[in-house]
All heavy atoms as TSV, in Angstrom:
chain	resi	resn	atom	element	x	y	z
A	1	MET	N	N	94.145	48.794	96.924
A	1	MET	CA	C	94.242	48.433	95.531
A	1	MET	C	C	94.542	49.694	94.738
A	1	MET	O	O	93.970	50.745	94.975
A	1	MET	CB	C	92.923	47.809	95.056
A	1	MET	CG	C	92.891	47.610	93.576
A	1	MET	SD	S	91.418	46.892	92.805
A	1	MET	CE	C	90.167	46.851	93.982
A	2	THR	N	N	95.451	49.602	93.774
A	2	THR	CA	C	95.793	50.711	92.900
A	2	THR	C	C	95.544	50.307	91.461
A	2	THR	O	O	95.956	49.227	91.040
A	2	THR	CB	C	97.280	51.094	93.050
A	2	THR	OG1	O	97.519	51.479	94.404
A	2	THR	CG2	C	97.646	52.235	92.141
A	3	ILE	N	N	94.841	51.151	90.736
A	3	ILE	CA	C	94.595	50.942	89.308
A	3	ILE	C	C	95.109	52.186	88.589
A	3	ILE	O	O	94.722	53.303	88.936
A	3	ILE	CB	C	93.094	50.761	89.009
A	3	ILE	CG1	C	92.522	49.590	89.796
A	3	ILE	CG2	C	92.866	50.571	87.520
A	3	ILE	CD1	C	91.012	49.501	89.717
A	4	GLU	N	N	95.952	51.994	87.612
A	4	GLU	CA	C	96.462	53.129	86.844
A	4	GLU	C	C	95.986	53.009	85.402
A	4	GLU	O	O	96.108	51.960	84.780
A	4	GLU	CB	C	97.991	53.141	86.875
A	4	GLU	CG	C	98.575	54.356	86.192
A	4	GLU	CD	C	100.076	54.462	86.376
A	4	GLU	OE1	O	100.577	54.046	87.431
A	4	GLU	OE2	O	100.721	54.963	85.456
A	5	PHE	N	N	95.402	54.094	84.895
A	5	PHE	CA	C	94.982	54.149	83.500
A	5	PHE	C	C	95.008	55.606	83.070
A	5	PHE	O	O	95.208	56.502	83.884
A	5	PHE	CB	C	93.601	53.499	83.290
A	5	PHE	CG	C	92.476	54.137	84.061
A	5	PHE	CD1	C	91.589	54.983	83.434
A	5	PHE	CD2	C	92.291	53.861	85.400
A	5	PHE	CE1	C	90.539	55.560	84.135
A	5	PHE	CE2	C	91.251	54.417	86.119
A	5	PHE	CZ	C	90.369	55.284	85.477
A	6	TYR	N	N	94.857	55.841	81.780
A	6	TYR	CA	C	95.026	57.185	81.233
A	6	TYR	C	C	93.760	57.645	80.510
A	6	TYR	O	O	93.650	57.548	79.290
A	6	TYR	CB	C	96.241	57.208	80.294
A	6	TYR	CG	C	97.503	56.861	81.025
A	6	TYR	CD1	C	97.966	55.560	81.084
A	6	TYR	CD2	C	98.207	57.841	81.719
A	6	TYR	CE1	C	99.113	55.238	81.801
A	6	TYR	CE2	C	99.347	57.524	82.430
A	6	TYR	CZ	C	99.795	56.229	82.461
A	6	TYR	OH	O	100.922	55.917	83.169
A	7	PRO	N	N	92.803	58.171	81.283
A	7	PRO	CA	C	91.557	58.631	80.678
A	7	PRO	C	C	91.660	60.083	80.201
A	7	PRO	O	O	92.625	60.789	80.481
A	7	PRO	CB	C	90.571	58.540	81.846
A	7	PRO	CG	C	91.421	58.894	83.024
A	7	PRO	CD	C	92.769	58.285	82.729
A	8	THR	N	N	90.624	60.499	79.502
A	8	THR	CA	C	90.430	61.888	79.111
A	8	THR	C	C	89.312	62.445	79.975
A	8	THR	O	O	88.309	61.756	80.211
A	8	THR	CB	C	90.029	61.974	77.621
A	8	THR	OG1	O	91.063	61.395	76.832
A	8	THR	CG2	C	89.801	63.403	77.190
A	9	LEU	N	N	89.482	63.664	80.475
A	9	LEU	CA	C	88.409	64.311	81.227
A	9	LEU	C	C	87.354	64.735	80.220
A	9	LEU	O	O	87.563	65.638	79.422
A	9	LEU	CB	C	88.945	65.514	82.004
A	9	LEU	CG	C	87.934	66.299	82.827
A	9	LEU	CD1	C	87.241	65.409	83.846
A	9	LEU	CD2	C	88.599	67.469	83.511
A	10	LYS	N	N	86.227	64.048	80.197
A	10	LYS	CA	C	85.191	64.257	79.196
A	10	LYS	C	C	84.303	65.444	79.544
A	10	LYS	O	O	83.989	66.253	78.695
A	10	LYS	CB	C	84.354	62.979	79.054
A	10	LYS	CG	C	83.353	63.000	77.966
A	10	LYS	CD	C	84.029	63.028	76.623
A	10	LYS	CE	C	83.002	62.939	75.516
A	10	LYS	NZ	N	83.584	62.980	74.204
A	11	SER	N	N	83.873	65.520	80.816
A	11	SER	CA	C	82.987	66.624	81.198
A	11	SER	C	C	82.911	66.752	82.711
A	11	SER	O	O	83.275	65.835	83.444
A	11	SER	CB	C	81.576	66.410	80.641
A	11	SER	OG	O	80.986	65.275	81.220
A	12	THR	N	N	82.454	67.912	83.140
A	12	THR	CA	C	82.152	68.144	84.552
A	12	THR	C	C	80.822	68.876	84.623
A	12	THR	O	O	80.455	69.605	83.699
A	12	THR	CB	C	83.236	68.990	85.257
A	12	THR	OG1	O	83.289	70.273	84.654
A	12	THR	CG2	C	84.597	68.325	85.177
A	13	SER	N	N	80.088	68.651	85.682
A	13	SER	CA	C	78.828	69.358	85.881
A	13	SER	C	C	78.552	69.456	87.371
A	13	SER	O	O	79.102	68.709	88.167
A	13	SER	CB	C	77.681	68.639	85.163
A	13	SER	OG	O	77.517	67.344	85.673
A	14	MET	N	N	77.692	70.382	87.722
A	14	MET	CA	C	77.355	70.614	89.129
A	14	MET	C	C	75.852	70.449	89.295
A	14	MET	O	O	75.079	71.011	88.527
A	14	MET	CB	C	77.769	72.028	89.526
A	14	MET	CG	C	77.574	72.317	90.981
A	14	MET	SD	S	78.868	71.496	91.883
A	14	MET	CE	C	79.232	72.706	93.079
A	15	SER	N	N	75.449	69.618	90.269
A	15	SER	CA	C	74.028	69.489	90.589
A	15	SER	C	C	73.892	69.018	92.026
A	15	SER	O	O	74.718	68.239	92.514
A	15	SER	CB	C	73.340	68.504	89.638
A	15	SER	OG	O	73.840	67.209	89.808
A	16	SER	N	N	72.887	69.495	92.665
A	16	SER	CA	C	72.591	69.106	94.058
A	16	SER	C	C	73.797	69.299	94.971
A	16	SER	O	O	74.030	68.503	95.877
A	16	SER	CB	C	72.118	67.656	94.126
A	16	SER	OG	O	70.998	67.449	93.314
A	17	GLY	N	N	74.598	70.323	94.715
A	17	GLY	CA	C	75.742	70.602	95.566
A	17	GLY	C	C	76.903	69.637	95.401
A	17	GLY	O	O	77.811	69.622	96.216
A	18	LYS	N	N	76.883	68.823	94.344
A	18	LYS	CA	C	77.967	67.875	94.088
A	18	LYS	C	C	78.521	68.104	92.688
A	18	LYS	O	O	77.795	68.442	91.765
A	18	LYS	CB	C	77.477	66.432	94.193
A	18	LYS	CG	C	77.067	66.033	95.591
A	18	LYS	CD	C	76.711	64.572	95.637
A	18	LYS	CE	C	76.346	64.163	97.054
A	18	LYS	NZ	N	76.046	62.730	97.134
A	19	LYS	N	N	79.817	67.911	92.548
A	19	LYS	CA	C	80.493	68.036	91.254
A	19	LYS	C	C	80.607	66.650	90.644
A	19	LYS	O	O	81.140	65.724	91.264
A	19	LYS	CB	C	81.881	68.646	91.450
A	19	LYS	CG	C	82.641	68.930	90.182
A	19	LYS	CD	C	82.083	70.155	89.505
A	19	LYS	CE	C	83.058	70.681	88.471
A	19	LYS	NZ	N	82.572	71.869	87.828
A	20	LYS	N	N	80.095	66.491	89.434
A	20	LYS	CA	C	80.181	65.217	88.728
A	20	LYS	C	C	81.330	65.309	87.726
A	20	LYS	O	O	81.424	66.259	86.959
A	20	LYS	CB	C	78.871	64.925	87.991
A	20	LYS	CG	C	78.873	63.607	87.254
A	20	LYS	CD	C	77.506	63.374	86.609
A	20	LYS	CE	C	77.476	62.039	85.895
A	20	LYS	NZ	N	76.144	61.783	85.321
A	21	ILE	N	N	82.223	64.322	87.750
A	21	ILE	CA	C	83.388	64.275	86.871
A	21	ILE	C	C	83.272	63.020	86.027
A	21	ILE	O	O	83.174	61.917	86.561
A	21	ILE	CB	C	84.697	64.251	87.685
A	21	ILE	CG1	C	84.787	65.494	88.567
A	21	ILE	CG2	C	85.905	64.133	86.774
A	21	ILE	CD1	C	85.897	65.424	89.594
A	22	VAL	N	N	83.295	63.178	84.702
A	22	VAL	CA	C	83.182	62.043	83.796
A	22	VAL	C	C	84.530	61.840	83.104
A	22	VAL	O	O	85.050	62.735	82.451
A	22	VAL	CB	C	82.080	62.269	82.736
A	22	VAL	CG1	C	82.021	61.111	81.760
A	22	VAL	CG2	C	80.730	62.475	83.417
A	23	LEU	N	N	85.090	60.653	83.285
A	23	LEU	CA	C	86.342	60.272	82.639
A	23	LEU	C	C	86.031	59.276	81.528
A	23	LEU	O	O	85.158	58.420	81.677
A	23	LEU	CB	C	87.295	59.625	83.642
A	23	LEU	CG	C	87.659	60.455	84.867
A	23	LEU	CD1	C	88.529	59.621	85.809
A	23	LEU	CD2	C	88.374	61.720	84.466
A	24	GLU	N	N	86.757	59.393	80.428
A	24	GLU	CA	C	86.559	58.495	79.298
A	24	GLU	C	C	87.894	57.861	78.943
A	24	GLU	O	O	88.910	58.540	78.865
A	24	GLU	CB	C	86.005	59.292	78.116
A	24	GLU	CG	C	85.699	58.473	76.884
A	24	GLU	CD	C	85.094	59.327	75.798
A	24	GLU	OE1	O	85.842	60.020	75.105
A	24	GLU	OE2	O	83.857	59.295	75.660
A	25	VAL	N	N	87.878	56.559	78.729
A	25	VAL	CA	C	89.097	55.847	78.364
A	25	VAL	C	C	88.787	54.967	77.155
A	25	VAL	O	O	87.713	54.360	77.080
A	25	VAL	CB	C	89.659	55.019	79.547
A	25	VAL	CG1	C	88.708	53.940	79.985
A	25	VAL	CG2	C	91.012	54.437	79.219
A	26	GLU	N	N	89.704	54.933	76.204
A	26	GLU	CA	C	89.505	54.105	75.023
A	26	GLU	C	C	89.517	52.632	75.425
A	26	GLU	O	O	90.266	52.220	76.314
A	26	GLU	CB	C	90.595	54.389	73.990
A	26	GLU	CG	C	90.495	55.789	73.410
A	26	GLU	CD	C	91.525	56.029	72.325
A	26	GLU	OE1	O	91.864	55.082	71.589
A	26	GLU	OE2	O	91.969	57.174	72.218
A	27	LYS	N	N	88.675	51.860	74.776
A	27	LYS	CA	C	88.474	50.459	75.132
A	27	LYS	C	C	89.791	49.686	75.172
A	27	LYS	O	O	90.047	48.933	76.107
A	27	LYS	CB	C	87.504	49.821	74.139
A	27	LYS	CG	C	87.082	48.424	74.494
A	27	LYS	CD	C	86.055	47.928	73.496
A	27	LYS	CE	C	85.608	46.530	73.825
A	27	LYS	NZ	N	84.598	46.062	72.875
A	28	HIS	N	N	90.656	49.887	74.190
A	28	HIS	CA	C	91.904	49.119	74.152
A	28	HIS	C	C	92.858	49.505	75.286
A	28	HIS	O	O	93.680	48.716	75.704
A	28	HIS	CB	C	92.599	49.255	72.786
A	28	HIS	CG	C	93.240	50.578	72.538
A	28	HIS	ND1	N	92.532	51.685	72.109
A	28	HIS	CD2	C	94.523	50.980	72.672
A	28	HIS	CE1	C	93.358	52.706	71.984
A	28	HIS	NE2	N	94.565	52.319	72.319
A	29	LEU	N	N	92.715	50.733	75.810
A	29	LEU	CA	C	93.563	51.159	76.929
A	29	LEU	C	C	93.045	50.640	78.265
A	29	LEU	O	O	93.780	50.591	79.244
A	29	LEU	CB	C	93.660	52.685	76.974
A	29	LEU	CG	C	94.344	53.349	75.781
A	29	LEU	CD1	C	94.260	54.867	75.894
A	29	LEU	CD2	C	95.791	52.911	75.665
A	30	ALA	N	N	91.768	50.261	78.312
A	30	ALA	CA	C	91.151	49.799	79.555
A	30	ALA	C	C	91.090	48.281	79.646
A	30	ALA	O	O	90.550	47.734	80.603
A	30	ALA	CB	C	89.740	50.376	79.666
A	31	LYS	N	N	91.677	47.609	78.676
A	31	LYS	CA	C	91.625	46.144	78.659
A	31	LYS	C	C	92.239	45.585	79.948
A	31	LYS	O	O	93.336	45.941	80.338
A	31	LYS	CB	C	92.390	45.618	77.450
A	31	LYS	CG	C	92.204	44.152	77.201
A	31	LYS	CD	C	92.860	43.733	75.908
A	31	LYS	CE	C	92.570	42.277	75.628
A	31	LYS	NZ	N	93.130	41.861	74.348
A	32	GLY	N	N	91.480	44.733	80.621
A	32	GLY	CA	C	91.967	44.098	81.830
A	32	GLY	C	C	91.662	44.839	83.121
A	32	GLY	O	O	91.872	44.298	84.198
A	33	ILE	N	N	91.198	46.087	83.042
A	33	ILE	CA	C	90.922	46.828	84.280
A	33	ILE	C	C	89.450	47.196	84.449
A	33	ILE	O	O	89.068	47.691	85.503
A	33	ILE	CB	C	91.768	48.117	84.388
A	33	ILE	CG1	C	91.434	49.101	83.278
A	33	ILE	CG2	C	93.240	47.801	84.445
A	33	ILE	CD1	C	91.991	50.484	83.494
A	34	LEU	N	N	88.627	46.952	83.433
A	34	LEU	CA	C	87.219	47.368	83.527
A	34	LEU	C	C	86.508	46.709	84.697
A	34	LEU	O	O	85.753	47.361	85.414
A	34	LEU	CB	C	86.487	47.080	82.217
A	34	LEU	CG	C	86.935	47.921	81.023
A	34	LEU	CD1	C	86.181	47.499	79.769
A	34	LEU	CD2	C	86.733	49.397	81.292
A	35	GLY	N	N	86.745	45.438	84.926
A	35	GLY	CA	C	86.127	44.750	86.068
A	35	GLY	C	C	86.582	45.331	87.387
A	35	GLY	O	O	85.797	45.480	88.328
A	36	LEU	N	N	87.870	45.672	87.473
A	36	LEU	CA	C	88.402	46.275	88.700
A	36	LEU	C	C	87.759	47.640	88.956
A	36	LEU	O	O	87.429	47.975	90.091
A	36	LEU	CB	C	89.922	46.427	88.597
A	36	LEU	CG	C	90.720	45.132	88.469
A	36	LEU	CD1	C	92.183	45.436	88.180
A	36	LEU	CD2	C	90.573	44.293	89.721
A	37	ILE	N	N	87.573	48.408	87.896
A	37	ILE	CA	C	86.931	49.721	88.035
A	37	ILE	C	C	85.486	49.549	88.470
A	37	ILE	O	O	85.001	50.257	89.349
A	37	ILE	CB	C	87.040	50.524	86.725
A	37	ILE	CG1	C	88.501	50.895	86.469
A	37	ILE	CG2	C	86.174	51.781	86.785
A	37	ILE	CD1	C	88.766	51.507	85.104
A	38	ASP	N	N	84.786	48.587	87.871
A	38	ASP	CA	C	83.394	48.319	88.257
A	38	ASP	C	C	83.288	47.968	89.738
A	38	ASP	O	O	82.338	48.364	90.406
A	38	ASP	CB	C	82.807	47.183	87.412
A	38	ASP	CG	C	82.555	47.580	85.965
A	38	ASP	OD1	O	82.528	48.794	85.666
A	38	ASP	OD2	O	82.400	46.672	85.127
A	39	ASP	N	N	84.254	47.229	90.267
A	39	ASP	CA	C	84.237	46.843	91.679
A	39	ASP	C	C	84.360	48.041	92.614
A	39	ASP	O	O	83.967	47.969	93.775
A	39	ASP	CB	C	85.383	45.866	91.977
A	39	ASP	CG	C	85.182	44.507	91.334
A	39	ASP	OD1	O	84.045	44.203	90.910
A	39	ASP	OD2	O	86.174	43.751	91.242
A	40	LEU	N	N	84.906	49.145	92.115
A	40	LEU	CA	C	85.096	50.339	92.942
A	40	LEU	C	C	83.903	51.293	92.920
A	40	LEU	O	O	83.882	52.271	93.673
A	40	LEU	CB	C	86.347	51.094	92.486
A	40	LEU	CG	C	87.664	50.346	92.689
A	40	LEU	CD1	C	88.798	51.124	92.045
A	40	LEU	CD2	C	87.933	50.122	94.161
A	41	GLU	N	N	82.913	51.007	92.089
A	41	GLU	CA	C	81.756	51.902	91.985
A	41	GLU	C	C	81.078	52.056	93.341
A	41	GLU	O	O	80.822	51.086	94.045
A	41	GLU	CB	C	80.759	51.368	90.962
A	41	GLU	CG	C	79.640	52.347	90.684
A	41	GLU	CD	C	78.748	51.906	89.531
A	41	GLU	OE1	O	79.188	51.093	88.698
A	41	GLU	OE2	O	77.612	52.400	89.474
A	42	GLY	N	N	80.847	53.304	93.732
A	42	GLY	CA	C	80.202	53.613	94.998
A	42	GLY	C	C	81.157	53.728	96.177
A	42	GLY	O	O	80.754	54.106	97.269
A	43	GLU	N	N	82.412	53.377	95.968
A	43	GLU	CA	C	83.416	53.452	97.027
A	43	GLU	C	C	84.051	54.843	97.061
A	43	GLU	O	O	84.065	55.560	96.063
A	43	GLU	CB	C	84.521	52.417	96.792
A	43	GLU	CG	C	84.050	50.985	96.786
A	43	GLU	CD	C	83.599	50.492	98.143
A	43	GLU	OE1	O	84.101	51.005	99.160
A	43	GLU	OE2	O	82.731	49.596	98.186
A	44	ARG	N	N	84.580	55.222	98.211
A	44	ARG	CA	C	85.356	56.470	98.323
A	44	ARG	C	C	86.747	56.183	97.784
A	44	ARG	O	O	87.352	55.161	98.114
A	44	ARG	CB	C	85.425	56.938	99.764
A	44	ARG	CG	C	84.082	57.437	100.271
A	44	ARG	CD	C	84.209	58.025	101.656
A	44	ARG	NE	N	85.169	59.106	101.732
A	44	ARG	CZ	C	84.864	60.403	101.627
A	44	ARG	NH1	N	83.626	60.761	101.427
A	44	ARG	NH2	N	85.793	61.323	101.743
A	45	LEU	N	N	87.252	57.085	96.970
A	45	LEU	CA	C	88.543	56.898	96.321
A	45	LEU	C	C	89.448	58.094	96.566
A	45	LEU	O	O	88.977	59.208	96.777
A	45	LEU	CB	C	88.364	56.744	94.798
A	45	LEU	CG	C	87.405	55.662	94.327
A	45	LEU	CD1	C	87.216	55.770	92.823
A	45	LEU	CD2	C	87.925	54.292	94.698
A	46	ARG	N	N	90.727	57.862	96.486
A	46	ARG	CA	C	91.705	58.950	96.475
A	46	ARG	C	C	92.152	59.078	95.016
A	46	ARG	O	O	92.600	58.114	94.408
A	46	ARG	CB	C	92.906	58.633	97.352
A	46	ARG	CG	C	93.944	59.758	97.320
A	46	ARG	CD	C	95.128	59.425	98.134
A	46	ARG	NE	N	95.753	58.212	97.570
A	46	ARG	CZ	C	96.961	57.814	97.877
A	46	ARG	NH1	N	97.678	58.466	98.746
A	46	ARG	NH2	N	97.457	56.731	97.332
A	47	VAL	N	N	92.035	60.278	94.466
A	47	VAL	CA	C	92.325	60.491	93.051
A	47	VAL	C	C	93.320	61.630	92.907
A	47	VAL	O	O	93.198	62.668	93.547
A	47	VAL	CB	C	91.026	60.851	92.281
A	47	VAL	CG1	C	91.322	61.156	90.829
A	47	VAL	CG2	C	90.014	59.718	92.406
A	48	THR	N	N	94.313	61.416	92.062
A	48	THR	CA	C	95.264	62.459	91.704
A	48	THR	C	C	95.161	62.674	90.198
A	48	THR	O	O	95.297	61.715	89.437
A	48	THR	CB	C	96.709	62.045	92.055
A	48	THR	OG1	O	96.769	61.789	93.451
A	48	THR	CG2	C	97.692	63.129	91.689
A	49	LEU	N	N	94.901	63.900	89.784
A	49	LEU	CA	C	94.810	64.212	88.360
A	49	LEU	C	C	96.015	65.045	87.962
A	49	LEU	O	O	96.352	66.008	88.632
A	49	LEU	CB	C	93.528	64.987	88.055
A	49	LEU	CG	C	92.211	64.292	88.418
A	49	LEU	CD1	C	91.045	65.237	88.191
A	49	LEU	CD2	C	92.036	63.032	87.610
A	50	GLU	N	N	96.649	64.664	86.870
A	50	GLU	CA	C	97.749	65.461	86.341
A	50	GLU	C	C	97.748	65.332	84.825
A	50	GLU	O	O	97.362	64.295	84.280
A	50	GLU	CB	C	99.092	65.031	86.914
A	50	GLU	CG	C	99.479	63.605	86.600
A	50	GLU	CD	C	100.791	63.205	87.245
A	50	GLU	OE1	O	100.880	63.245	88.481
A	50	GLU	OE2	O	101.704	62.860	86.500
A	51	LYS	N	N	98.166	66.386	84.172
A	51	LYS	CA	C	98.225	66.355	82.717
A	51	LYS	C	C	99.287	65.362	82.274
A	51	LYS	O	O	100.355	65.267	82.866
A	51	LYS	CB	C	98.590	67.730	82.152
A	51	LYS	CG	C	97.476	68.729	82.211
A	51	LYS	CD	C	97.922	70.005	81.515
A	51	LYS	CE	C	96.822	71.011	81.445
A	51	LYS	NZ	N	97.218	72.193	80.673
A	52	GLN	N	N	98.971	64.648	81.210
A	52	GLN	CA	C	99.943	63.719	80.659
A	52	GLN	C	C	100.877	64.443	79.697
A	52	GLN	O	O	102.024	64.058	79.539
A	52	GLN	CB	C	99.230	62.583	79.938
A	52	GLN	CG	C	100.164	61.486	79.483
A	52	GLN	CD	C	99.412	60.314	78.886
A	52	GLN	OE1	O	98.195	60.304	78.818
A	52	GLN	NE2	N	100.136	59.331	78.443
A	53	GLN	N	N	100.385	65.502	79.074
A	53	GLN	CA	C	101.188	66.277	78.140
A	53	GLN	C	C	101.052	67.755	78.475
A	53	GLN	O	O	99.995	68.215	78.886
A	53	GLN	CB	C	100.709	66.072	76.703
A	53	GLN	CG	C	100.833	64.663	76.210
A	53	GLN	CD	C	100.272	64.506	74.805
A	53	GLN	OE1	O	99.534	65.347	74.324
A	53	GLN	NE2	N	100.617	63.419	74.156
A	54	TYR	N	N	102.120	68.474	78.274
A	54	TYR	CA	C	102.113	69.923	78.461
A	54	TYR	C	C	102.466	70.566	77.136
A	54	TYR	O	O	103.347	70.088	76.415
A	54	TYR	CB	C	103.135	70.342	79.531
A	54	TYR	CG	C	102.746	69.888	80.911
A	54	TYR	CD1	C	103.175	68.667	81.412
A	54	TYR	CD2	C	101.920	70.664	81.700
A	54	TYR	CE1	C	102.800	68.243	82.666
A	54	TYR	CE2	C	101.532	70.248	82.962
A	54	TYR	CZ	C	101.981	69.036	83.431
A	54	TYR	OH	O	101.601	68.610	84.675
A	55	ARG	N	N	101.805	71.653	76.808
A	55	ARG	CA	C	102.092	72.386	75.579
A	55	ARG	C	C	102.768	73.699	75.948
A	55	ARG	O	O	102.364	74.369	76.894
A	55	ARG	CB	C	100.803	72.658	74.823
A	55	ARG	CG	C	100.138	71.396	74.340
A	55	ARG	CD	C	98.909	71.721	73.494
A	55	ARG	NE	N	98.309	70.503	73.018
A	55	ARG	CZ	C	97.204	69.966	73.518
A	55	ARG	NH1	N	96.562	70.555	74.490
A	55	ARG	NH2	N	96.738	68.842	73.028
A	56	TYR	N	N	103.772	74.034	75.185
A	56	TYR	CA	C	104.453	75.295	75.410
A	56	TYR	C	C	105.080	75.749	74.108
A	56	TYR	O	O	105.264	74.977	73.169
A	56	TYR	CB	C	105.516	75.171	76.508
A	56	TYR	CG	C	106.576	74.133	76.229
A	56	TYR	CD1	C	107.751	74.473	75.563
A	56	TYR	CD2	C	106.396	72.809	76.612
A	56	TYR	CE1	C	108.696	73.518	75.295
A	56	TYR	CE2	C	107.346	71.854	76.356
A	56	TYR	CZ	C	108.508	72.218	75.687
A	56	TYR	OH	O	109.457	71.278	75.429
A	57	ALA	N	N	105.413	77.022	74.040
A	57	ALA	CA	C	106.055	77.607	72.860
A	57	ALA	C	C	107.435	78.124	73.268
A	57	ALA	O	O	107.604	78.673	74.358
A	57	ALA	CB	C	105.207	78.742	72.311
A	58	ILE	N	N	108.387	77.930	72.399
A	58	ILE	CA	C	109.733	78.432	72.638
A	58	ILE	C	C	109.965	79.604	71.680
A	58	ILE	O	O	109.889	79.426	70.451
A	58	ILE	CB	C	110.803	77.347	72.395
A	58	ILE	CG1	C	110.577	76.193	73.355
A	58	ILE	CG2	C	112.199	77.913	72.527
A	58	ILE	CD1	C	111.471	74.993	73.104
A	59	PRO	N	N	110.218	80.797	72.206
A	59	PRO	CA	C	110.471	81.941	71.321
A	59	PRO	C	C	111.697	81.678	70.458
A	59	PRO	O	O	112.688	81.116	70.920
A	59	PRO	CB	C	110.718	83.093	72.284
A	59	PRO	CG	C	110.229	82.640	73.604
A	59	PRO	CD	C	110.286	81.145	73.602
A	60	PHE	N	N	111.615	82.088	69.206
A	60	PHE	CA	C	112.703	81.862	68.267
A	60	PHE	C	C	112.964	83.159	67.511
A	60	PHE	O	O	112.055	83.706	66.890
A	60	PHE	CB	C	112.333	80.735	67.297
A	60	PHE	CG	C	113.377	80.439	66.284
A	60	PHE	CD1	C	114.554	79.807	66.626
A	60	PHE	CD2	C	113.187	80.799	64.959
A	60	PHE	CE1	C	115.525	79.528	65.695
A	60	PHE	CE2	C	114.158	80.526	64.012
A	60	PHE	CZ	C	115.336	79.894	64.379
A	61	ASP	N	N	114.155	83.650	67.589
A	61	ASP	CA	C	114.527	84.899	66.924
A	61	ASP	C	C	115.127	84.565	65.561
A	61	ASP	O	O	116.266	84.115	65.462
A	61	ASP	CB	C	115.519	85.682	67.767
A	61	ASP	CG	C	115.840	87.045	67.211
A	61	ASP	OD1	O	115.340	87.385	66.109
A	61	ASP	OD2	O	116.604	87.767	67.868
A	62	LYS	N	N	114.350	84.774	64.481
A	62	LYS	CA	C	114.796	84.428	63.136
A	62	LYS	C	C	115.937	85.322	62.648
A	62	LYS	O	O	116.644	84.974	61.727
A	62	LYS	CB	C	113.634	84.518	62.162
A	62	LYS	CG	C	112.596	83.452	62.372
A	62	LYS	CD	C	111.488	83.555	61.362
A	62	LYS	CE	C	110.447	82.486	61.607
A	62	LYS	NZ	N	109.379	82.529	60.620
A	63	SER	N	N	116.140	86.469	63.278
A	63	SER	CA	C	117.193	87.382	62.820
A	63	SER	C	C	118.597	86.849	63.145
A	63	SER	O	O	119.578	87.347	62.622
A	63	SER	CB	C	117.004	88.753	63.450
A	63	SER	OG	O	117.191	88.687	64.858
A	64	ASN	N	N	118.693	85.838	63.988
A	64	ASN	CA	C	120.001	85.269	64.364
A	64	ASN	C	C	120.438	84.135	63.439
A	64	ASN	O	O	121.459	83.517	63.671
A	64	ASN	CB	C	119.976	84.748	65.796
A	64	ASN	CG	C	119.899	85.881	66.792
A	64	ASN	OD1	O	120.287	87.001	66.484
A	64	ASN	ND2	N	119.370	85.583	67.962
A	65	ASP	N	N	119.673	83.820	62.395
A	65	ASP	CA	C	120.035	82.721	61.472
A	65	ASP	C	C	121.184	83.111	60.581
A	65	ASP	O	O	121.383	84.107	60.060
A	65	ASP	CB	C	118.838	82.329	60.598
A	65	ASP	CG	C	117.852	81.492	61.416
A	65	ASP	OD1	O	118.238	81.012	62.480
A	65	ASP	OD2	O	116.726	81.320	60.927
């Protein structure tokens, strides 16, 4: 089963030798998948994390105007 949604990484913490990762998704973006996510609780999952947006700056030489 594959579920695709776009959460925000809310927090991470370390305890008892395990890393806890908390994802947050806005209610309207999770419509229709919350039950599917609940069914996966406690299961081993394969997860790929990637940024949805990248920020960068483009140098601009104002002397060439």
